[in-house]
N, C-alpha and C positions, 0 to 999 in steps of 0.2 A: 504493499499500499504506500503510495507516494503521499508525502505530507508537505504542507506548505512550510517553508522554514520560519516564516514569521508566526506560525502557530506553535513552534517547539518552546518548551520552557527549559528552566535550569535543570530540572530533574530529568528531562529528556536527553540533554547533553550530557549530564553526569552518568546516566545509564550507558550511553554510547562510550564515555570514556572508560567506564569499567569494563565494557564488552571488548574495547580495543586493548586494554591493559592485558586481559586474559589471553587474548589472541597474540600477544607479544608484539604489539604495534605501539610502543610507547610514545612515539612522537605524536601520532594520531590521538591517543589517550590525552596527552598533554594539551593539544589544541582544542579538544572537545571540552576538557576542564576548564580551559581559560574562558570559553564562551559561556559555561555554566556559571563561573565566577562572575563574569561581567553582567550577568542577568540577575545575580543574587544582590538584594538590597542591603543585607547585614555584612559589613565589613569584616568582621571576625570569621563568619561562615564563608565568605569569599577567600579569605586567607587560608582557611583551612582546606577548602578545595584545592587551591593552588600548591599547598604544601603536600597534599596527597598525590598529586600528579606533576612533579618537578620536570623541568626541561631536561630531557635526556641527553646524554653525552653524545657528541658527533663521533666519537672514536669507534671505529669499526673494526672488529677482529674477526679475520676470516679463519675458519677452520678446515683444514685439509686432511 
């Protein structure tokens, strides 16, 4: 089901962030969490969301 992004709530973005974290997609999780935090009115809650999904490192380790 396709949804209008304007209808998405902070909870929707946070759910997506959790799904991306479980799928080992930390950068997408971070981006979704940032959007959730920006839609959150309480600064303490927004800070908690950001702390839960920090910016992932850009160091990439290849396994051979």
